[in-house]
One Martini backbone bead per residue (centre of mass of N, CA, C, O) as a GRO file, in nm:
protein
  360
    1MET     BB    1   0.096   0.036   0.023
    2ASN     BB    2   0.048   0.369  -0.035
    3SER     BB    3   0.125   0.663   0.062
    4ARG     BB    4   0.046   0.994   0.056
    5ASN     BB    5   0.356   1.090   0.014
    6ASP     BB    6   0.394   0.928  -0.278
    7LYS     BB    7   0.255   1.136  -0.425
    8LYS     BB    8   0.229   1.343  -0.686
    9PRO     BB    9   0.229   1.658  -0.755
   10ASN     BB   10   0.043   1.911  -0.861
   11GLY     BB   11   0.162   2.077  -1.118
   12PHE     BB   12   0.410   2.320  -1.105
   13THR     BB   13   0.710   2.409  -1.072
   14LEU     BB   14   0.909   2.675  -1.045
   15VAL     BB   15   1.112   2.589  -1.259
   16GLU     BB   16   0.908   2.524  -1.485
   17LEU     BB   17   0.784   2.806  -1.499
   18LEU     BB   18   1.045   2.958  -1.571
   19VAL     BB   19   1.098   2.809  -1.834
   20VAL     BB   20   0.837   2.890  -1.981
   21ILE     BB   21   0.882   3.194  -1.963
   22ALA     BB   22   1.149   3.196  -2.116
   23ILE     BB   23   1.038   3.080  -2.381
   24ILE     BB   24   0.830   3.300  -2.435
   25GLY     BB   25   1.032   3.533  -2.441
   26VAL     BB   26   1.193   3.430  -2.685
   27MET     BB   27   0.956   3.419  -2.884
   28VAL     BB   28   0.883   3.718  -2.868
   29GLY     BB   29   1.167   3.821  -2.953
   30LEU     BB   30   1.141   3.683  -3.239
   31LEU     BB   31   0.854   3.792  -3.337
   32LEU     BB   32   0.848   4.103  -3.316
   33PRO     BB   33   1.032   4.181  -3.555
   34ALA     BB   34   0.856   4.036  -3.764
   35VAL     BB   35   0.602   4.205  -3.717
   36GLN     BB   36   0.730   4.482  -3.772
   37ALA     BB   37   0.825   4.415  -4.059
   38ALA     BB   38   0.541   4.356  -4.171
   39ARG     BB   39   0.423   4.635  -4.114
   40GLU     BB   40   0.629   4.798  -4.279
   41ALA     BB   41   0.571   4.660  -4.547
   42ALA     BB   42   0.279   4.765  -4.559
   43ARG     BB   43   0.345   5.067  -4.544
   44ARG     BB   44   0.528   5.075  -4.793
   45MET     BB   45   0.311   4.983  -4.992
   46SER     BB   46   0.118   5.218  -4.940
   47CYS     BB   47   0.317   5.440  -5.023
   48SER     BB   48   0.362   5.337  -5.310
   49ASN     BB   49   0.065   5.371  -5.394
   50ASN     BB   50   0.050   5.674  -5.356
   51LEU     BB   51   0.267   5.748  -5.565
   52LYS     BB   52   0.128   5.610  -5.798
   53GLN     BB   53  -0.131   5.786  -5.792
   54LEU     BB   54   0.015   6.061  -5.830
   55ALA     BB   55   0.150   5.988  -6.097
   56LEU     BB   56  -0.113   5.926  -6.246
   57ALA     BB   57  -0.233   6.208  -6.207
   58SER     BB   58  -0.007   6.352  -6.363
   59HIS     BB   59  -0.063   6.206  -6.632
   60ASN     BB   60  -0.357   6.296  -6.661
   61PHE     BB   61  -0.293   6.591  -6.669
   62HIS     BB   62  -0.112   6.574  -6.919
   63ASP     BB   63  -0.331   6.461  -7.110
   64THR     BB   64  -0.518   6.718  -7.076
   65PHE     BB   65  -0.277   6.974  -7.090
   66GLY     BB   66   0.032   6.880  -7.193
   67LYS     BB   67   0.115   6.902  -6.883
   68PHE     BB   68   0.229   6.950  -6.596
   69PRO     BB   69   0.206   7.089  -6.319
   70TYR     BB   70   0.252   7.313  -6.112
   71GLY     BB   71   0.437   7.336  -5.838
   72MET     BB   72   0.352   7.644  -5.825
   73LEU     BB   73   0.115   7.917  -5.779
   74ARG     BB   74   0.269   8.245  -5.764
   75ASN     BB   75   0.268   8.592  -5.669
   76ASP     BB   76   0.527   8.878  -5.625
   77ASN     BB   77   0.587   9.099  -5.860
   78ASN     BB   78   0.886   8.945  -5.870
   79GLY     BB   79   1.075   8.724  -6.089
   80TRP     BB   80   0.831   8.494  -6.155
   81GLY     BB   81   0.574   8.568  -6.226
   82HIS     BB   82   0.279   8.488  -6.434
   83PRO     BB   83   0.040   8.378  -6.649
   84GLU     BB   84  -0.142   8.649  -6.521
   85PHE     BB   85   0.016   8.893  -6.546
   86GLY     BB   86  -0.176   9.191  -6.508
   87THR     BB   87  -0.434   9.062  -6.407
   88PRO     BB   88  -0.712   9.006  -6.208
   89THR     BB   89  -0.589   8.688  -6.158
   90VAL     BB   90  -0.302   8.712  -6.009
   91SER     BB   91  -0.392   8.558  -5.725
   92ARG     BB   92  -0.382   8.297  -5.835
   93ARG     BB   93  -0.355   7.992  -5.623
   94TYR     BB   94  -0.153   7.683  -5.623
   95ALA     BB   95  -0.067   7.366  -5.555
   96LEU     BB   96   0.020   7.069  -5.665
   97MET     BB   97  -0.192   6.881  -5.516
   98HIS     BB   98  -0.439   7.045  -5.595
   99GLN     BB   99  -0.423   6.987  -5.907
  100LEU     BB  100  -0.464   6.662  -5.858
  101MET     BB  101  -0.756   6.621  -5.734
  102MET     BB  102  -0.924   6.572  -6.002
  103PHE     BB  103  -0.740   6.281  -6.015
  104CYS     BB  104  -0.839   6.189  -5.688
  105GLU     BB  105  -1.147   6.202  -5.624
  106GLN     BB  106  -1.164   6.556  -5.573
  107GLN     BB  107  -1.374   6.748  -5.723
  108ALA     BB  108  -1.517   6.904  -5.497
  109PHE     BB  109  -1.274   7.052  -5.392
  110TRP     BB  110  -1.199   7.196  -5.651
  111GLU     BB  111  -1.477   7.351  -5.679
  112ASN     BB  112  -1.454   7.497  -5.383
  113TRP     BB  113  -1.226   7.651  -5.475
  114ASP     BB  114  -1.072   7.965  -5.465
  115GLN     BB  115  -0.905   8.080  -5.742
  116LEU     BB  116  -0.878   8.409  -5.691
  117THR     BB  117  -0.892   8.393  -5.356
  118PHE     BB  118  -0.705   8.254  -5.126
  119ASN     BB  119  -0.811   8.363  -4.842
  120ASN     BB  120  -1.092   8.222  -4.864
  121ASN     BB  121  -0.959   7.932  -4.789
  122ARG     BB  122  -0.911   8.025  -4.470
  123LEU     BB  123  -1.196   8.001  -4.405
  124SER     BB  124  -1.455   7.915  -4.231
  125ASP     BB  125  -1.665   7.662  -4.369
  126PRO     BB  126  -1.991   7.559  -4.398
  127ARG     BB  127  -1.929   7.308  -4.586
  128PHE     BB  128  -1.728   7.210  -4.321
  129GLY     BB  129  -1.867   7.324  -4.041
  130GLY     BB  130  -1.848   7.628  -4.029
  131ASP     BB  131  -1.883   7.997  -3.966
  132GLY     BB  132  -1.756   8.211  -4.193
  133VAL     BB  133  -1.523   8.384  -4.008
  134THR     BB  134  -1.285   8.229  -3.935
  135MET     BB  135  -0.941   8.249  -3.937
  136ASP     BB  136  -0.761   7.984  -3.927
  137PRO     BB  137  -0.867   7.721  -3.832
  138THR     BB  138  -0.826   7.426  -3.596
  139ASN     BB  139  -1.093   7.230  -3.715
  140ALA     BB  140  -1.106   7.168  -4.027
  141THR     BB  141  -1.307   7.414  -4.181
  142SER     BB  142  -1.116   7.463  -4.406
  143ALA     BB  143  -0.999   7.402  -4.711
  144VAL     BB  144  -0.691   7.388  -4.611
  145GLY     BB  145  -0.771   7.191  -4.352
  146GLN     BB  146  -0.821   6.949  -4.517
  147THR     BB  147  -0.824   6.599  -4.513
  148LEU     BB  148  -0.874   6.415  -4.796
  149ALA     BB  149  -0.638   6.180  -4.812
  150ASN     BB  150  -0.424   5.909  -4.777
  151THR     BB  151  -0.251   5.977  -5.032
  152LEU     BB  152  -0.090   6.220  -4.861
  153ARG     BB  153   0.005   5.977  -4.663
  154CYS     BB  154   0.245   5.825  -4.473
  155PRO     BB  155   0.223   5.561  -4.244
  156SER     BB  156   0.531   5.603  -4.128
  157ASN     BB  157   0.462   5.879  -4.043
  158PRO     BB  158   0.465   6.091  -3.796
  159GLY     BB  159   0.213   6.261  -3.649
  160SER     BB  160   0.029   6.499  -3.748
  161MET     BB  161  -0.217   6.609  -3.990
  162TRP     BB  162  -0.103   6.876  -3.890
  163ASN     BB  163   0.044   7.142  -3.810
  164VAL     BB  164   0.349   7.214  -3.613
  165SER     BB  165   0.449   7.408  -3.321
  166HIS     BB  166   0.565   7.619  -3.059
  167SER     BB  167   0.292   7.759  -3.143
  168PRO     BB  168  -0.028   7.706  -3.059
  169THR     BB  169  -0.168   7.915  -3.263
  170GLY     BB  170  -0.026   7.750  -3.526
  171ASN     BB  171  -0.188   7.499  -3.491
  172GLY     BB  172  -0.394   7.327  -3.722
  173VAL     BB  173  -0.433   7.496  -4.001
  174TYR     BB  174  -0.275   7.277  -4.178
  175ALA     BB  175  -0.238   7.045  -4.389
  176ARG     BB  176  -0.023   6.755  -4.401
  177GLY     BB  177   0.216   6.654  -4.628
  178ASP     BB  178   0.446   6.389  -4.773
  179TYR     BB  179   0.439   6.496  -5.074
  180PHE     BB  180   0.666   6.589  -5.348
  181GLY     BB  181   0.825   6.776  -5.568
  182CYS     BB  182   1.077   6.780  -5.805
  183ALA     BB  183   1.319   7.058  -5.843
  184GLY     BB  184   1.586   6.907  -5.822
  185GLN     BB  185   1.854   7.032  -5.642
  186ARG     BB  186   1.647   7.278  -5.569
  187GLY     BB  187   1.356   7.423  -5.371
  188TYR     BB  188   1.501   7.567  -5.116
  189PRO     BB  189   1.461   7.850  -5.168
  190GLY     BB  190   1.336   8.043  -5.410
  191PHE     BB  191   1.516   8.300  -5.318
  192ASN     BB  192   1.875   8.399  -5.302
  193ALA     BB  193   2.154   8.615  -5.279
  194THR     BB  194   2.361   8.386  -5.105
  195ARG     BB  195   2.202   8.118  -5.193
  196PRO     BB  196   2.084   7.848  -5.285
  197SER     BB  197   1.806   7.780  -5.519
  198LEU     BB  198   1.554   7.749  -5.727
  199TRP     BB  199   1.655   7.968  -5.922
  200ASN     BB  200   1.973   7.883  -5.816
  201PRO     BB  201   2.131   7.579  -5.748
  202PHE     BB  202   2.450   7.680  -5.801
  203GLY     BB  203   2.383   7.959  -5.649
  204PRO     BB  204   2.346   8.265  -5.602
  205GLY     BB  205   2.131   8.512  -5.711
  206SER     BB  206   2.363   8.712  -5.798
  207ASP     BB  207   2.447   8.525  -6.041
  208TYR     BB  208   2.109   8.519  -6.109
  209PRO     BB  209   1.910   8.750  -6.151
  210ARG     BB  210   1.606   8.865  -6.128
  211PRO     BB  211   1.365   8.962  -6.311
  212PRO     BB  212   1.118   9.186  -6.370
  213GLY     BB  213   0.858   9.043  -6.389
  214GLY     BB  214   0.636   8.903  -6.582
  215LYS     BB  215   0.528   8.612  -6.751
  216SER     BB  216   0.835   8.479  -6.838
  217THR     BB  217   1.041   8.469  -6.591
  218ALA     BB  218   1.037   8.174  -6.487
  219SER     BB  219   1.199   8.055  -6.743
  220GLN     BB  220   1.486   8.190  -6.636
  221ALA     BB  221   1.537   7.985  -6.452
  222ARG     BB  222   1.751   7.711  -6.313
  223ALA     BB  223   1.551   7.520  -6.266
  224ASN     BB  224   1.594   7.135  -6.291
  225GLY     BB  225   1.314   7.011  -6.271
  226MET     BB  226   0.975   6.907  -6.307
  227PHE     BB  227   0.939   7.140  -6.089
  228SER     BB  228   0.794   7.472  -6.051
  229ARG     BB  229   0.745   7.817  -6.063
  230CYS     BB  230   0.513   7.933  -6.287
  231ILE     BB  231   0.574   7.649  -6.438
  232GLN     BB  232   0.566   7.410  -6.706
  233PHE     BB  233   0.618   7.063  -6.767
  234GLY     BB  234   0.709   6.794  -6.981
  235MET     BB  235   0.807   6.509  -7.119
  236ARG     BB  236   0.999   6.657  -7.330
  237ASP     BB  237   1.185   6.777  -7.085
  238ALA     BB  238   1.298   6.478  -7.030
  239LEU     BB  239   1.608   6.431  -7.156
  240ASP     BB  240   1.712   6.198  -6.951
  241GLY     BB  241   1.456   6.051  -6.895
  242THR     BB  242   1.177   5.926  -6.736
  243SER     BB  243   1.336   5.681  -6.580
  244ASN     BB  244   1.569   5.908  -6.462
  245THR     BB  245   1.335   6.101  -6.336
  246ILE     BB  246   1.219   6.271  -6.080
  247LEU     BB  247   0.892   6.362  -5.959
  248LEU     BB  248   0.848   6.221  -5.669
  249GLY     BB  249   0.835   6.249  -5.299
  250GLU     BB  250   0.959   6.216  -4.962
  251ARG     BB  251   0.924   6.322  -4.618
  252ALA     BB  252   1.063   6.338  -4.305
  253TYR     BB  253   0.896   6.362  -3.961
  254PHE     BB  254   1.195   6.318  -3.799
  255ASP     BB  255   1.356   6.576  -3.579
  256PRO     BB  256   1.458   6.644  -3.274
  257MET     BB  257   1.674   6.869  -3.316
  258PHE     BB  258   1.504   7.065  -3.471
  259ASP     BB  259   1.288   7.097  -3.246
  260GLN     BB  260   1.483   7.180  -3.010
  261CYS     BB  261   1.644   7.435  -3.170
  262GLY     BB  262   1.443   7.662  -3.225
  263PRO     BB  263   1.432   7.796  -2.971
  264PRO     BB  264   1.403   8.140  -3.002
  265ALA     BB  265   1.441   8.185  -3.313
  266THR     BB  266   1.205   7.966  -3.353
  267THR     BB  267   0.874   7.798  -3.389
  268THR     BB  268   0.960   7.578  -3.556
  269MET     BB  269   0.888   7.262  -3.702
  270ILE     BB  270   0.896   6.992  -3.901
  271GLY     BB  271   0.567   6.981  -3.884
  272ASN     BB  272   0.552   7.283  -4.036
  273TRP     BB  273   0.591   7.122  -4.291
  274GLY     BB  274   0.359   7.070  -4.554
  275TRP     BB  275   0.147   7.274  -4.667
  276VAL     BB  276  -0.037   7.145  -4.910
  277TRP     BB  277  -0.220   7.426  -4.992
  278PHE     BB  278  -0.038   7.691  -4.988
  279GLY     BB  279   0.216   7.767  -5.173
  280ALA     BB  280   0.537   7.683  -5.109
  281GLU     BB  281   0.844   7.568  -5.140
  282GLY     BB  282   0.861   7.399  -4.859
  283ASN     BB  283   0.557   7.265  -4.947
  284ALA     BB  284   0.647   7.140  -5.258
  285PHE     BB  285   0.968   7.084  -5.236
  286LEU     BB  286   1.251   6.894  -5.350
  287GLY     BB  287   1.610   6.791  -5.331
  288THR     BB  288   1.914   6.623  -5.461
  289GLY     BB  289   2.148   6.806  -5.306
  290VAL     BB  290   2.067   6.606  -5.072
  291PRO     BB  291   2.080   6.379  -4.855
  292ILE     BB  292   1.930   6.116  -4.761
  293ASN     BB  293   1.808   6.168  -4.447
  294TYR     BB  294   1.861   6.439  -4.355
  295ARG     BB  295   1.982   6.588  -4.047
  296ILE     BB  296   1.986   6.754  -3.764
  297ARG     BB  297   2.276   6.749  -3.539
  298SER     BB  298   2.259   7.057  -3.440
  299CYS     BB  299   2.232   7.386  -3.345
  300ALA     BB  300   2.439   7.478  -3.552
  301ASP     BB  301   2.285   7.376  -3.795
  302MET     BB  302   2.027   7.542  -3.745
  303ALA     BB  303   2.197   7.823  -3.768
  304ASP     BB  304   2.261   7.727  -4.054
  305PRO     BB  305   2.125   7.817  -4.345
  306VAL     BB  306   2.215   7.578  -4.526
  307ARG     BB  307   2.135   7.342  -4.338
  308TYR     BB  308   1.844   7.422  -4.315
  309ASP     BB  309   1.782   7.402  -4.616
  310ASP     BB  310   1.857   7.106  -4.644
  311ARG     BB  311   1.627   6.992  -4.470
  312ILE     BB  312   1.393   7.097  -4.653
  313ASN     BB  313   1.508   6.938  -4.918
  314ALA     BB  314   1.492   6.653  -4.805
  315PHE     BB  315   1.482   6.344  -4.871
  316GLY     BB  316   1.257   6.110  -4.691
  317SER     BB  317   1.213   5.846  -4.433
  318MET     BB  318   1.080   5.565  -4.226
  319HIS     BB  319   1.218   5.383  -4.410
  320PRO     BB  320   1.459   5.173  -4.407
  321GLY     BB  321   1.743   5.312  -4.595
  322GLY     BB  322   1.532   5.530  -4.738
  323VAL     BB  323   1.341   5.613  -5.042
  324GLN     BB  324   1.049   5.702  -5.210
  325VAL     BB  325   0.990   5.721  -5.568
  326ALA     BB  326   0.869   5.893  -5.851
  327MET     BB  327   0.883   5.868  -6.173
  328THR     BB  328   0.809   6.008  -6.480
  329ASP     BB  329   0.694   5.717  -6.587
  330GLY     BB  330   0.543   5.608  -6.295
  331SER     BB  331   0.741   5.477  -6.134
  332VAL     BB  332   0.850   5.299  -5.838
  333ARG     BB  333   1.124   5.376  -5.606
  334PHE     BB  334   1.391   5.257  -5.411
  335VAL     BB  335   1.625   5.467  -5.240
  336SER     BB  336   1.924   5.466  -5.120
  337GLU     BB  337   2.117   5.641  -4.879
  338SER     BB  338   2.397   5.525  -5.032
  339ILE     BB  339   2.392   5.686  -5.265
  340SER     BB  340   2.529   5.860  -5.489
  341ALA     BB  341   2.541   6.195  -5.522
  342LEU     BB  342   2.564   6.204  -5.832
  343VAL     BB  343   2.323   6.024  -5.897
  344PHE     BB  344   2.105   6.179  -5.741
  345ASN     BB  345   2.135   6.440  -5.891
  346ALA     BB  346   2.065   6.321  -6.173
  347MET     BB  347   1.770   6.228  -6.092
  348GLY     BB  348   1.660   6.537  -6.057
  349THR     BB  349   1.717   6.603  -6.346
  350ARG     BB  350   1.585   6.668  -6.677
  351ALA     BB  351   1.866   6.819  -6.839
  352GLY     BB  352   2.192   6.726  -6.762
  353ASN     BB  353   2.347   6.498  -6.930
  354GLU     BB  354   2.364   6.249  -6.760
  355VAL     BB  355   2.560   5.956  -6.688
  356PHE     BB  356   2.399   5.667  -6.544
  357THR     BB  357   2.379   5.409  -6.294
  358SER     BB  358   2.169   5.247  -6.124
  359GLU     BB  359   2.174   5.126  -5.773
  360ASN     BB  360   1.843   5.006  -5.761
   0.00000   0.00000   0.00000
């Protein structure tokens, strides 16, 4: 006869429990990176689809009007001209992505936009649930405050769907987009007398001064990408080949040092760039004269006007290792951040006569 003390105890011993916990921990440690990688792959595919849709919209615009859209349409009465310079509609203004909306199933937005008086689009609009009085509302009730479609946002990019700054009163006024037109080697600033710019990406504006006014002055700029200010280019202008020339790309909105070093010199944050409907160079263009995923490294960088301009120009993404771009032929390509600077520069220009072999 067996005694009661000879029976085996029920359940797990402490050692067995610890072993099971350790095994589960190892499995979670192995699976979590795989799950994160799968999620990022899905986000990257969604971003690629967005760029593909925007490139297709650009092509449909080209088919309709014979040229791609303006990179931005804006008049300052000096140096850039305007296709309607000197006429009553000289204030007509819109940015690249706005022009594409009629080809992105956003016809209603296009029709509701005030083409002649831009500031009317900044009013809180009853058609969007607004009061018709407030200027620059922060509740997305103005035409420029609407987030129209996920097509304009990369799911890997962090942050608000609206602009953010160190000034609370300036937050949430404009919808923030993640995709930009390629202006060539330089897209920001529009013009500068001492630094490279959209007007002259090779040197200061004093090297190539802007002519005064006129309808055709924009065409005199040295801007060398597929998009520029107050002028349109077409397929025939891509002399380097449509498969070799970047049309569109994305900007990364994660730069802690940029955000940290702003005050007191500026209230801006990196999330304050990309006002998708506003129509200004830093909100419309990127340039290939800056390394992919360039970040502000120190407050000294932030205080250096050229380095600051570099950050606004930089193509970048939160996809590990590079950035996605749409080429002028409509294809979408992932470009590694280790690409040769010479090759990347060549990919940005429409007619640079560069000979290169793609590394990607």
